[in-house]
C-alpha positions as CSV (number, residue, x, y, z in Angstrom):
1,M,0.0,-0.1,-0.1
2,L,1.2,3.5,-0.6
3,A,2.4,5.3,2.0
4,Y,-0.2,7.9,3.3
5,A,-2.9,6.4,1.3
6,D,-5.0,6.2,4.7
7,A,-3.1,8.7,6.7
8,P,-5.1,10.8,9.0
9,R,-5.6,14.3,8.0
10,D,-3.7,15.9,11.2
11,R,-0.6,17.1,8.9
12,A,1.2,18.1,11.9
13,R,1.9,14.3,12.6
14,L,3.7,14.0,9.1
15,E,7.3,12.8,9.4
16,P,8.6,13.5,5.9
17,R,11.1,11.4,4.2
18,N,12.0,13.7,1.7
19,R,15.5,14.9,2.0
20,L,15.0,18.5,1.4
21,L,12.5,18.5,4.4
22,T,14.7,16.4,6.8
23,A,17.3,18.6,6.5
24,L,15.4,21.5,7.8
25,P,15.5,22.7,11.4
26,P,12.8,21.6,13.5
27,E,11.3,25.0,13.9
28,D,11.4,25.8,10.1
29,L,9.8,22.6,9.2
30,W,7.0,22.8,11.6
31,R,6.2,26.3,10.0
32,L,5.8,24.2,6.7
33,R,4.1,21.3,7.7
34,P,0.8,23.1,8.0
35,H,0.8,23.6,4.2
36,L,1.9,20.2,3.4
37,E,-0.6,17.9,1.8
38,P,-0.1,13.9,1.4
39,V,-0.7,12.9,-2.2
40,T,-0.2,9.5,-3.8
41,L,1.4,9.2,-7.2
42,P,0.0,6.4,-9.3
43,Q,2.1,5.3,-12.0
44,R,2.1,7.1,-15.3
45,K,0.2,10.2,-13.7
46,V,1.0,13.3,-15.1
47,L,2.3,16.0,-12.9
48,F,2.6,18.7,-15.2
49,E,2.5,19.2,-19.0
50,P,5.0,21.4,-20.6
51,D,5.1,25.2,-19.9
52,E,2.0,24.3,-17.4
53,P,1.9,27.1,-14.7
54,L,3.6,25.8,-11.5
55,T,0.8,26.1,-9.1
56,R,1.8,23.3,-6.9
57,I,5.4,21.8,-5.9
58,Y,5.5,18.0,-4.9
59,L,8.4,16.9,-2.3
60,I,8.7,13.6,-3.6
61,E,8.6,10.8,-0.3
62,T,8.6,7.5,-2.5
63,G,8.5,6.5,-5.8
64,V,10.4,8.2,-9.0
65,V,8.9,10.9,-11.2
66,S,10.4,11.3,-14.6
67,L,11.1,14.6,-16.9
68,V,10.4,13.4,-20.4
69,T,10.4,15.1,-23.8
70,V,7.6,13.6,-26.1
71,F,8.2,13.7,-29.8
72,E,5.9,14.1,-32.5
73,D,6.0,10.6,-33.5
74,G,5.1,9.9,-29.9
75,T,8.6,8.7,-28.7
76,T,9.3,9.4,-25.2
77,V,12.7,10.1,-23.5
78,E,13.6,10.3,-20.3
79,M,15.6,13.7,-19.6
80,A,16.0,13.4,-15.7
81,S,14.6,11.8,-12.6
82,V,13.3,12.9,-8.9
83,G,13.2,10.8,-6.1
84,R,13.2,11.8,-2.6
85,E,16.3,13.6,-2.8
86,G,14.0,16.4,-4.5
87,L,11.0,18.1,-5.9
88,V,8.9,18.4,-8.9
89,G,8.7,22.0,-9.5
90,V,12.7,22.8,-9.7
91,G,11.5,25.6,-12.3
92,A,10.3,27.6,-9.1
93,L,13.8,27.5,-7.8
94,L,15.1,29.1,-11.2
95,G,12.6,31.9,-10.8
96,G,10.2,30.6,-13.4
97,D,6.4,30.1,-13.1
98,S,6.2,27.5,-15.4
99,A,7.4,23.6,-15.7
100,L,10.3,22.9,-17.2
101,G,8.8,20.0,-19.2
102,C,6.4,17.1,-18.9
103,Y,6.7,15.4,-15.6
104,V,5.3,11.7,-15.3
105,V,5.1,9.2,-12.6
106,Q,7.3,6.0,-13.5
107,E,7.6,4.3,-10.2
108,P,4.6,5.0,-8.1
109,G,5.0,6.3,-4.6
110,S,3.8,9.5,-2.6
111,A,4.7,13.1,-1.9
112,L,3.8,16.1,-0.2
113,A,2.4,18.9,-2.0
114,V,2.4,22.3,-1.4
115,E,1.2,25.7,-3.0
116,A,3.7,27.0,-5.3
117,S,3.1,30.6,-3.5
118,R,3.3,29.2,0.1
119,F,6.6,27.1,-1.1
120,R,8.1,30.4,-2.4
121,A,7.2,32.2,0.5
122,A,8.7,29.3,2.7
123,L,12.0,29.9,0.5
124,R,12.2,33.4,1.8
125,E,11.5,32.9,5.4
126,S,14.0,29.8,5.7
127,P,17.7,30.3,4.6
128,K,18.1,26.5,5.3
129,L,15.3,25.5,3.0
130,R,16.6,28.1,0.0
131,M,20.2,26.9,0.7
132,A,19.1,23.1,0.2
133,C,16.9,24.0,-2.4
134,E,19.4,25.9,-4.5
135,A,21.7,22.8,-3.7
136,Y,19.3,20.5,-5.1
137,A,18.8,22.8,-8.2
138,Q,22.3,22.4,-8.8
139,A,22.6,18.9,-8.7
140,F,19.4,18.5,-10.9
141,C,20.9,20.7,-13.7
142,T,24.0,18.3,-13.5
143,Q,21.7,15.2,-14.2
144,L,19.7,16.9,-16.6
145,L,23.0,17.9,-18.8
146,Q,25.0,14.7,-18.0
147,S,21.8,12.8,-19.4
148,V,21.6,14.6,-22.8
149,A,25.1,13.4,-23.2
150,C,24.4,10.0,-22.0
151,N,21.8,9.8,-24.4
152,A,24.1,10.8,-27.6
153,A,27.3,9.1,-26.7
154,H,26.7,5.5,-24.6
155,T,25.1,2.4,-25.7
156,V,21.4,1.3,-24.5
157,E,23.1,-1.2,-22.3
158,R,25.0,1.0,-20.2
159,R,22.2,3.4,-20.2
160,C,20.1,0.6,-18.9
161,A,22.4,-0.1,-16.2
162,R,22.8,3.3,-15.1
163,R,18.9,3.7,-15.0
164,L,18.3,0.5,-12.8
165,L,21.1,1.9,-10.3
166,M,19.3,5.0,-10.0
167,S,16.0,3.4,-9.2
168,H,17.6,1.2,-7.0
169,D,19.0,4.3,-4.9
170,R,15.7,5.6,-4.4
171,S,14.1,2.3,-3.1
172,D,14.0,1.2,0.5
173,G,15.4,-2.3,-0.6
174,D,17.0,-4.3,-3.6
175,T,13.4,-4.8,-5.1
176,F,11.5,-1.8,-7.1
177,P,8.5,-1.8,-9.6
178,L,9.5,-0.9,-12.8
179,T,8.1,-2.5,-16.0
180,Q,10.1,-3.3,-19.4
181,E,7.5,-1.1,-21.1
182,L,8.1,1.7,-19.1
183,L,12.2,1.4,-19.0
184,A,12.0,1.0,-22.9
185,E,10.2,4.4,-22.7
186,M,12.5,6.2,-20.7
187,L,15.6,4.9,-22.6
188,G,13.7,5.8,-26.2
189,V,14.0,2.4,-27.6
190,R,11.4,-0.7,-28.3
191,R,10.5,-3.0,-25.5
192,S,11.9,-5.8,-27.3
193,T,15.5,-4.4,-26.9
194,V,15.2,-3.9,-23.1
195,T,13.4,-7.8,-22.9
196,L,17.1,-8.5,-24.6
197,I,19.2,-6.3,-22.3
198,D,17.0,-7.5,-19.2
199,C,17.8,-11.3,-20.4
200,A,21.4,-10.4,-20.6
201,L,21.5,-8.9,-17.3
202,Q,19.7,-11.8,-15.8
203,K,22.3,-14.6,-17.4
204,A,25.4,-12.5,-15.7
205,G,23.5,-12.7,-12.3
206,L,23.2,-9.2,-12.1
207,I,19.5,-8.7,-11.6
208,Q,16.1,-10.4,-11.3
209,Y,13.1,-9.2,-13.5
210,H,9.4,-10.6,-12.4
211,R,6.1,-9.3,-12.9
212,G,7.0,-5.9,-13.1
213,A,9.4,-6.0,-10.6
214,I,13.1,-5.9,-10.7
215,T,15.4,-7.2,-8.1
216,V,19.2,-5.8,-7.9
217,L,21.3,-8.9,-7.0
218,D,24.6,-7.9,-7.4
219,R,25.3,-4.3,-7.0
220,R,28.7,-4.0,-7.6
221,G,28.6,-6.2,-11.1
222,L,25.4,-3.5,-12.3
223,E,28.0,-0.5,-11.5
224,A,30.6,-2.2,-13.6
225,A,28.1,-2.6,-16.4
226,A,26.5,1.2,-16.2
227,C,28.3,4.0,-17.9
228,E,30.5,6.6,-16.2
229,C,27.4,9.3,-15.9
230,Y,25.9,7.2,-13.1
231,R,29.3,8.1,-11.0
232,V,29.6,11.5,-12.2
233,I,25.4,12.1,-11.4
234,R,25.7,10.3,-8.0
235,A,28.9,12.2,-7.0
236,R,27.3,15.4,-8.1
237,Y,24.1,14.8,-5.5
238,E,26.5,13.4,-2.9
239,D,28.8,16.3,-3.1
240,L,26.0,19.0,-2.5
241,L,23.5,17.1,-0.7
242,P,24.8,14.9,2.0
243,R,23.0,11.7,3.2
244,T,21.0,11.9,-0.4
245,F,21.3,8.4,-0.5
246,A,21.5,7.4,3.1
């Protein structure tokens, strides 16, 4: 069952898991808590369309949301992803009022939503929140730019391993929900291509795929199979946001 699906409406009782919120001093978190609304994130839910006004900010608690580009022929490619280390609505941190692109829930989970105007006020009131969010924006931009280069330079096999590692980082265990169809969409390839890659990774003893879920069996081996972009992106997050993957 998704976190907060049956949660009481007493928002003061919420214990956030989002890294940006857990980095706050107790008094800053206390002031923001009444404005946080627990929401579920069903798989494939579209949180924002490109250039849509940012009326709400989603601080991710569990699951993964992807920033994607959708081409005229319907092909979808992931440009960046967000887990509990960050938020959906990074444009608000960069002075914008609209979404950078299409945000789609790829791995179901939960978030704490807050009105964009209230979030901007919190940034002004809390230097700690502002510092954490500015650091996150820098790390997110690194991920975005590195992913663009990765998509152009590296094989789909290595990109697939990178993407699986990023999902593993954001999960609570070695198993996380991710279908081959969604993975193919994120990588911008045919499902049959992902099926072949998953079979090769399973044969090598690195992962196990079963009914829409992937289990990482050999983390070190999967890291060796991934391109260098995974290490670059993770190092940037850990440098700017300590305990991001703790």
